[in-house]
Structure formats: C-alpha cells, structure tokens
C-alpha positions as CSV (number, residue, x, y, z in Angstrom):
1,M,27.3,3.5,25.4
2,F,28.3,7.0,26.3
3,V,25.8,9.6,27.5
4,T,26.0,13.1,28.9
5,V,24.3,13.4,32.3
6,K,23.3,16.7,33.9
7,N,22.6,16.8,37.6
8,N,19.7,19.2,38.2
9,S,19.4,18.5,41.9
10,P,20.7,20.8,44.6
11,A,23.1,18.1,45.9
12,M,26.0,16.1,44.4
13,Q,24.7,12.8,42.9
14,G,26.5,9.5,42.4
15,V,25.7,7.5,39.2
16,H,26.8,4.0,38.5
17,T,28.9,3.6,35.3
18,L,30.9,0.8,33.8
19,D,33.9,2.1,35.7
20,G,32.2,2.4,39.1
21,V,30.4,5.3,40.7
22,V,30.9,8.8,39.3
23,W,29.9,11.8,41.3
24,I,28.3,14.8,39.5
25,P,28.1,18.1,41.3
26,S,24.9,20.1,41.4
27,G,24.3,21.8,38.0
28,A,27.2,20.0,36.3
29,K,27.3,17.8,33.3
30,K,29.5,14.7,32.8
31,T,29.9,12.2,29.9
32,I,29.8,8.7,31.3
33,E,29.7,5.2,29.9
34,V,26.8,3.0,31.0
35,A,25.4,-0.3,29.8
36,D,21.8,0.9,29.9
37,T,20.2,4.3,30.4
38,R,17.0,3.1,32.0
39,Q,18.2,3.6,35.6
40,L,19.4,7.1,34.8
41,E,16.1,8.0,33.1
42,R,14.1,7.0,36.2
43,L,15.7,9.7,38.2
44,P,13.8,13.0,37.6
45,F,16.7,15.2,38.6
46,L,19.1,13.8,36.0
47,D,18.9,14.9,32.3
48,V,20.4,12.3,30.0
49,G,21.8,13.8,26.7
50,Y,21.0,12.1,23.4
51,T,21.7,13.1,19.8
52,G,18.8,14.4,17.6
53,A,18.2,10.9,16.3
54,G,17.4,9.5,19.7
55,V,20.7,7.6,19.9
56,P,22.8,8.0,23.1
57,L,25.8,10.3,22.7
58,G,28.9,8.4,21.6
59,D,27.0,5.2,20.7
60,L,27.0,5.8,17.0
61,P,28.3,8.6,14.7
62,A,25.7,11.3,14.1
63,P,23.7,10.8,10.9
64,P,23.8,13.5,8.2
65,P,21.5,16.4,9.0
66,S,19.5,15.9,5.8
67,L,18.6,12.3,6.9
68,V,17.7,13.4,10.4
69,A,15.3,16.0,9.0
70,K,13.5,13.4,7.0
71,V,13.3,10.7,9.7
72,V,13.2,12.4,13.1
73,C,11.2,15.3,14.4
74,P,13.9,17.2,16.3
75,A,11.3,18.9,18.5
76,T,10.6,15.6,20.2
77,M,14.1,15.3,21.6
78,A,13.7,18.6,23.3
79,M,10.7,17.3,25.2
80,T,10.7,15.8,28.7
81,K,9.6,12.2,29.2
82,K,6.3,13.5,30.7
83,Q,5.7,15.5,27.6
84,L,6.6,12.6,25.4
85,F,4.2,10.3,27.2
86,A,1.4,12.9,26.7
87,L,2.3,13.2,23.0
88,A,2.2,9.4,22.6
89,E,-1.2,9.3,24.3
90,E,-2.5,12.2,22.1
91,R,-1.4,10.4,18.9
92,G,-2.7,7.1,20.1
93,V,0.7,5.5,20.2
94,E,1.0,2.6,22.7
95,V,4.1,2.9,24.9
96,E,5.3,1.1,28.0
97,S,5.7,3.1,31.3
98,D,9.3,2.0,31.6
99,Y,10.4,3.3,28.2
100,N,13.4,5.6,28.3
101,K,13.4,8.9,26.3
102,A,15.1,7.4,23.2
103,E,12.5,4.5,23.1
104,L,9.7,7.0,23.4
105,V,11.0,9.2,20.6
106,R,11.5,6.2,18.3
107,K,8.0,4.8,19.0
108,I,6.3,8.3,18.5
109,N,8.2,9.0,15.3
110,A,7.7,5.5,13.8
C-alpha cells in the first residue's frame, strides 16, 4: 500500500519500504510503498497520511464525497493517535494499544 509520510523530527529519518530504506529529510514528505503501516505509526515523529475514509493513500480509489460524509466523520482523521485513543475511551469503544490510526478511526466510527 502507498502512504505519504512526513518527517517531523529535526534529523533525516530512514524508513523501511518494499524497495528498501528510503531517507526522508527533516520536514519533508514522501510517498512510499509499505506492506504494513504499524511500524510507521509507532514512531511519534512521523505523520502517516491517509484518505478521509481511513484508507492508506493509494490503496484504493477515493470514495465519492457524498458517501464519505455519510459513513466517516472527517474530523477524526485530523486527530492524532493520542486524541483518537482519548475519544475511544470517552465513547466507551474498546481498542487495542497497537492499533494504527486507520484502525482507530474505523473502530470509533463503527
């Protein structure tokens, strides 16, 4: 799956992709192909970009906006993982601590 990754750290960071290690300069964004986003999501200085539907970028075509408005609360995709965990707790939604952002959004909006 393809995702866009932004490096928010003050140093260049290397991330593992299907094609090997890709280096991302500080403050830069790169679109990369990975098998799983869980490793990327564990690093607090990396932002992994997803579509409004919680699907990694490039994985599936974007759904029509009318469908997204009915199914997904777009505000949840703008939240950090920490905020999503807090929202899940507030709503009484059971989530696992190793969920990535997309899994959290799906579980909260279910």
